[in-house]
C-alpha positions as CSV (number, residue, x, y, z in Angstrom):
1,M,-70.3,-71.0,17.4
2,D,-73.7,-72.5,18.1
3,I,-77.4,-71.7,17.4
4,F,-80.2,-73.0,19.6
5,R,-83.9,-72.7,19.0
6,K,-86.9,-73.4,21.2
7,E,-90.6,-72.7,21.3
8,L,-90.8,-70.2,24.2
9,D,-94.5,-69.7,24.6
10,T,-97.6,-68.4,22.7
11,F,-98.8,-64.8,22.5
12,D,-101.7,-63.2,20.8
13,G,-102.3,-66.5,18.9
14,H,-98.7,-66.8,17.7
15,T,-96.1,-69.4,18.6
16,V,-93.1,-67.5,19.8
17,T,-89.7,-69.0,19.1
18,Q,-86.5,-68.1,21.0
19,I,-83.3,-68.2,19.0
20,T,-80.0,-68.1,21.0
21,L,-76.6,-67.4,19.3
22,V,-73.5,-68.4,21.2
23,N,-69.9,-67.5,20.3
24,D,-66.6,-69.3,21.2
25,N,-66.1,-67.0,24.2
26,G,-69.3,-68.0,26.0
27,V,-71.0,-64.8,25.1
28,E,-74.6,-65.3,23.9
29,I,-77.6,-63.4,22.8
30,S,-81.2,-64.5,22.6
31,C,-83.9,-63.0,20.4
32,L,-87.7,-63.7,20.1
33,T,-89.7,-63.9,16.9
34,M,-92.4,-61.7,18.5
35,G,-91.4,-58.1,18.1
36,A,-87.9,-59.3,17.0
37,I,-87.2,-58.7,20.7
38,W,-83.6,-58.8,21.9
39,Q,-84.2,-60.8,25.0
40,A,-80.7,-61.4,26.4
41,F,-77.0,-60.4,26.1
42,N,-75.4,-62.9,28.4
43,V,-71.7,-62.5,29.2
44,P,-69.4,-64.4,31.5
45,S,-69.5,-62.9,35.0
46,G,-68.0,-64.6,38.1
47,A,-68.9,-68.2,38.1
48,G,-71.9,-67.8,35.8
49,K,-73.4,-65.4,33.2
50,K,-74.9,-61.9,33.5
51,N,-77.7,-60.6,31.2
52,L,-76.8,-57.0,30.5
53,L,-80.4,-56.2,29.2
54,L,-83.6,-55.7,31.1
55,S,-85.7,-58.7,30.2
56,F,-88.6,-61.0,30.9
57,D,-88.9,-64.8,30.7
58,H,-92.3,-64.7,29.0
59,T,-93.4,-62.8,25.9
60,K,-96.6,-61.5,27.5
61,D,-94.7,-59.4,30.0
62,Y,-93.1,-57.4,27.2
63,Y,-96.5,-56.3,26.1
64,A,-98.0,-55.6,29.5
65,N,-96.3,-52.2,29.8
66,A,-95.6,-49.2,27.6
67,Q,-91.8,-49.2,27.8
68,N,-91.0,-51.1,24.5
69,I,-88.5,-53.2,26.4
70,C,-85.8,-54.3,23.9
71,K,-88.3,-54.4,21.0
72,V,-87.5,-53.6,17.4
73,I,-89.1,-50.2,16.5
74,G,-90.3,-49.3,13.0
75,R,-91.1,-48.3,10.4
76,V,-90.0,-45.0,12.0
77,A,-88.5,-44.7,15.5
78,G,-89.4,-41.7,17.6
79,R,-92.1,-39.2,17.0
80,I,-93.6,-37.7,13.9
81,A,-95.4,-34.4,14.6
82,H,-99.2,-34.6,14.2
83,G,-98.7,-38.0,12.4
84,K,-98.3,-36.0,9.2
85,C,-95.6,-35.7,6.5
86,E,-95.3,-34.8,2.9
87,L,-94.3,-37.3,0.2
88,N,-94.0,-36.4,-3.4
89,G,-95.9,-33.2,-2.8
90,E,-98.8,-34.9,-1.1
91,Q,-99.8,-34.7,2.5
92,V,-99.8,-38.2,4.2
93,Q,-101.7,-38.9,7.4
94,L,-100.1,-41.6,9.6
95,P,-101.6,-43.4,12.6
96,Q,-101.6,-41.2,15.7
97,N,-101.0,-43.0,18.9
98,E,-99.5,-40.4,21.4
99,N,-100.9,-36.9,21.9
100,G,-101.9,-36.7,18.3
101,N,-98.5,-37.7,17.1
102,T,-97.1,-40.9,15.6
103,L,-94.7,-42.7,18.0
104,H,-92.5,-45.7,17.2
105,G,-94.3,-46.7,14.1
106,G,-97.8,-46.2,15.3
107,T,-100.3,-48.6,16.8
108,N,-99.2,-51.5,14.5
109,G,-95.5,-51.0,14.3
110,F,-92.7,-53.5,13.9
111,S,-92.9,-54.5,17.5
112,T,-96.4,-55.9,17.1
113,Y,-95.5,-58.6,14.5
114,N,-94.3,-62.2,14.9
115,W,-91.5,-62.3,12.4
116,N,-90.4,-65.1,10.1
117,Y,-86.8,-66.2,10.6
118,T,-83.8,-68.1,9.3
119,T,-80.3,-68.5,10.7
120,S,-76.8,-68.6,9.4
121,R,-73.3,-69.3,10.7
122,N,-69.7,-69.2,9.6
123,K,-66.4,-69.7,11.3
124,N,-66.5,-66.5,13.4
125,S,-70.1,-65.4,13.6
126,V,-73.7,-66.6,13.9
127,S,-76.8,-64.7,12.8
128,V,-80.6,-64.8,13.0
129,I,-82.4,-63.1,10.1
130,F,-85.9,-61.8,10.8
131,Q,-88.0,-60.9,7.8
132,K,-91.6,-59.7,7.1
133,K,-93.6,-58.1,4.3
134,I,-95.4,-55.2,5.7
135,T,-98.3,-53.6,3.9
136,E,-100.1,-50.3,4.0
137,K,-103.1,-52.1,5.4
138,M,-101.1,-53.6,8.3
139,D,-99.5,-50.4,9.7
140,G,-101.1,-47.4,8.0
141,F,-97.8,-46.2,6.4
142,P,-97.6,-45.6,2.7
143,G,-96.2,-48.3,0.5
144,N,-95.6,-52.0,0.9
145,I,-92.1,-53.0,2.1
146,L,-90.1,-56.1,2.7
147,A,-88.3,-55.5,6.0
148,T,-85.3,-57.5,7.2
149,I,-83.6,-57.4,10.7
150,I,-80.4,-59.4,11.2
151,Y,-78.8,-59.9,14.6
152,T,-75.2,-61.1,14.3
153,L,-72.8,-62.2,17.1
154,N,-69.2,-62.6,16.4
155,N,-66.1,-63.9,18.2
156,N,-65.0,-60.4,19.0
157,N,-68.0,-60.2,21.3
158,K,-69.8,-57.7,19.0
159,V,-73.5,-57.7,18.3
160,T,-74.5,-56.1,15.0
161,I,-78.1,-55.3,14.2
162,A,-78.6,-54.7,10.5
163,F,-81.9,-53.2,9.3
164,S,-82.9,-53.1,5.7
165,A,-86.0,-52.5,3.6
166,L,-87.0,-53.0,0.0
167,G,-89.6,-50.5,-1.2
168,G,-92.6,-51.3,-3.4
169,S,-94.6,-49.2,-5.8
170,K,-94.7,-46.1,-3.5
171,D,-92.3,-44.0,-1.6
172,S,-92.3,-44.9,2.1
173,L,-90.4,-44.1,5.3
174,F,-87.8,-46.2,7.1
175,N,-86.0,-45.2,10.3
176,P,-85.9,-48.3,12.6
177,T,-84.0,-49.0,15.8
178,N,-84.0,-51.4,18.8
179,H,-85.3,-50.0,22.0
180,V,-82.7,-51.8,24.0
181,Y,-82.3,-51.2,27.8
182,F,-79.1,-51.8,29.6
183,N,-78.2,-52.3,33.2
184,L,-74.7,-53.8,33.4
185,S,-74.7,-54.1,37.2
186,D,-76.4,-56.1,39.9
187,R,-78.0,-53.0,41.4
188,Q,-81.6,-51.9,40.8
189,D,-80.4,-48.5,39.6
190,L,-77.6,-47.0,37.5
191,S,-75.6,-45.5,40.3
192,S,-72.5,-47.5,39.4
193,H,-72.7,-46.7,35.7
194,S,-70.6,-44.1,33.8
195,L,-71.5,-42.9,30.4
196,K,-69.7,-41.1,27.6
197,I,-71.6,-39.8,24.5
198,N,-69.8,-38.5,21.5
199,S,-72.1,-35.5,21.1
200,S,-72.0,-31.8,21.8
201,A,-75.7,-31.1,21.0
202,T,-79.2,-32.2,21.7
203,L,-82.5,-31.4,20.1
204,E,-84.8,-28.8,21.5
205,T,-88.3,-30.2,21.9
206,D,-91.8,-28.9,22.8
207,E,-94.1,-30.0,25.6
208,N,-94.9,-33.2,23.7
209,N,-91.2,-34.0,23.0
210,I,-91.5,-33.0,19.3
211,P,-88.4,-31.4,17.9
212,T,-88.7,-27.7,17.2
213,G,-85.9,-27.8,14.6
214,R,-83.3,-26.1,16.9
215,V,-80.3,-27.7,18.6
216,K,-78.9,-27.0,22.0
217,D,-75.3,-27.1,23.2
218,V,-74.8,-29.6,26.0
219,E,-72.2,-27.5,27.8
220,D,-73.1,-26.7,31.4
221,T,-76.2,-29.0,31.3
222,P,-76.9,-32.4,32.8
223,L,-76.7,-33.8,29.2
224,D,-73.0,-33.1,28.8
225,F,-71.5,-36.6,28.5
226,R,-68.5,-35.7,26.4
227,E,-66.4,-37.1,29.2
228,F,-67.5,-40.0,31.4
229,R,-70.1,-39.0,33.9
230,N,-72.2,-40.9,36.5
231,V,-75.5,-41.8,35.0
232,K,-77.7,-41.6,38.1
233,V,-76.3,-38.3,39.2
234,A,-76.9,-36.8,35.8
235,A,-80.4,-38.3,35.6
236,D,-81.3,-36.8,39.0
237,E,-80.1,-33.4,37.8
238,A,-82.1,-33.7,34.5
239,D,-85.2,-35.1,36.2
240,G,-84.9,-38.1,34.0
241,F,-83.8,-38.7,30.4
242,D,-85.9,-38.6,27.2
243,D,-83.5,-36.8,25.0
244,A,-82.2,-36.9,21.4
245,F,-78.5,-36.3,20.9
246,V,-76.9,-35.3,17.6
247,V,-74.1,-37.8,16.9
248,N,-71.6,-38.6,14.1
249,Q,-71.0,-34.9,13.6
250,P,-68.3,-33.7,11.2
251,G,-64.9,-35.0,12.3
252,K,-66.4,-37.4,14.8
253,G,-67.8,-40.2,12.6
254,T,-64.9,-42.6,13.3
255,E,-65.5,-42.6,17.0
256,P,-68.1,-44.7,18.9
257,I,-71.2,-42.8,19.7
258,V,-71.6,-44.2,23.2
259,V,-69.5,-46.0,25.9
260,L,-71.4,-47.3,28.9
261,R,-69.6,-48.9,31.7
262,D,-70.3,-50.3,35.2
263,E,-67.6,-49.4,37.6
264,D,-68.5,-52.3,40.0
265,S,-68.3,-55.2,37.6
266,G,-66.1,-53.7,34.8
267,H,-68.7,-54.6,32.2
268,Q,-68.6,-52.2,29.3
269,I,-70.7,-51.6,26.1
270,T,-69.5,-49.5,23.2
271,I,-72.0,-48.5,20.5
272,D,-71.3,-47.6,16.9
273,S,-73.9,-46.4,14.4
274,D,-74.1,-45.1,10.9
275,R,-76.8,-42.5,11.6
276,N,-77.0,-39.1,13.2
277,G,-79.1,-39.5,16.2
278,L,-79.2,-41.2,19.6
279,V,-82.3,-41.1,21.8
280,M,-81.6,-41.8,25.5
281,Y,-84.4,-42.7,27.9
282,N,-84.3,-44.1,31.4
283,M,-87.9,-44.9,32.3
284,P,-88.2,-41.8,34.6
285,A,-91.8,-42.8,35.5
286,L,-93.6,-46.1,35.4
287,D,-97.4,-46.2,34.9
288,T,-97.7,-49.9,35.8
289,E,-95.9,-52.4,37.9
290,I,-93.1,-54.2,36.1
291,K,-91.1,-57.1,37.3
292,F,-87.9,-57.8,35.4
293,T,-86.3,-61.3,35.6
294,R,-83.1,-59.8,37.0
295,D,-85.0,-58.5,40.1
296,Q,-86.3,-61.9,41.3
297,G,-89.8,-60.8,42.1
298,K,-89.2,-57.2,43.2
299,P,-91.0,-54.5,41.3
300,A,-88.9,-52.4,38.9
301,I,-88.1,-48.8,39.9
302,P,-87.9,-45.7,37.7
303,G,-84.5,-45.3,36.2
304,E,-83.5,-48.9,36.5
305,G,-82.4,-49.2,32.9
306,L,-81.0,-47.0,30.2
307,A,-82.4,-47.2,26.7
308,L,-79.9,-46.1,24.0
309,E,-81.7,-45.9,20.6
310,A,-79.4,-45.2,17.6
311,Q,-81.5,-43.8,14.8
312,T,-81.9,-40.9,12.4
313,L,-83.0,-37.9,14.3
314,P,-86.7,-37.9,15.4
315,D,-89.2,-36.2,13.1
316,A,-86.6,-36.1,10.3
317,I,-89.3,-36.2,7.6
318,N,-90.6,-32.8,8.8
319,Q,-87.3,-31.2,9.8
320,E,-84.8,-29.7,7.4
321,N,-81.2,-31.1,7.9
322,F,-82.3,-33.9,10.3
323,G,-81.6,-36.6,7.7
324,D,-83.3,-38.5,4.9
325,I,-85.6,-41.3,6.0
326,I,-87.5,-41.7,2.7
327,L,-87.4,-45.2,1.3
328,P,-87.8,-44.7,-2.5
329,K,-90.3,-46.8,-4.4
330,N,-88.6,-50.0,-5.6
331,G,-85.5,-48.8,-3.7
332,K,-83.5,-50.0,-0.7
333,R,-82.3,-48.6,2.6
334,S,-80.0,-50.2,5.2
335,Y,-78.6,-49.2,8.5
336,H,-76.4,-50.8,11.2
337,I,-75.9,-50.5,14.9
338,Q,-73.0,-52.4,16.6
339,F,-72.7,-53.2,20.3
340,A,-69.3,-54.3,21.5
341,Y,-68.8,-56.0,24.9
342,D,-65.6,-55.9,26.8
343,K,-64.2,-55.4,30.3
344,I,-62.8,-52.1,31.6
345,K,-59.0,-52.5,31.3
């Protein structure tokens, strides 16, 4: 097990450090202090290595588009209707940054910070620990918190992201995720990918993608991934993905929430989560030119990658039965997402 560090570049006045964790099988991940970005998930492939994530070589490229490529998202992932919620009987106004709603933590969410870090290792795993004290003044959410994000790579080729927060003198909100994008193939689309999602229901949303509070059955829809289905075929039928699935339903909590595989290479990712939601997004439209490292100078195309964001269901603070995302004053909340890499047997 090895840990490597280097100063990658500077961004917005910050020195950005890249931390690379390597296991005994030659699998490695790289993370950046800026945005706690997950930059690489490199696995042995042919005579070399393959990065399973959409990525850039330079920090500035992650912030030159609106796609949140592989950034940590918080305090709250997804949308909060009208940027409003009620805490302790009082109406709270949060920063509004999309159609009058709060999206992905608002204007100054977790992805906008350069995080402090330490590392640790033992016989079978290596970790990078990002931590930051985030105040009301910094991001416009109630309460000061101490947030911690830990990426761990072990010798079973599993990457675990552990999120935790300690509350201060006020109740706050905490529902983070990583906006990771996968493309397991050498193609510039997902036509060789098959996907299985352990979910029979998605959230109904309005024209601004805010949940109405109702759920919809996936049967006979393009969102039925209860058995393996070709991703591109389904995306074309659905006119792109930006959908929230209900996962870890009663009786299904011991099963993975997602299995994504590339039929060409045999690369496969299995995702486990301790929460009740999965947002799937495939960049159905691009509002600016993007050039990922994998494409060697060619512009990205819509649908090139698949974001799989495990979280508590969007707008949970305003929806009954969507889950509890309140971080109590002086309390603690913690969540985990695990990504296991293997080859199709």
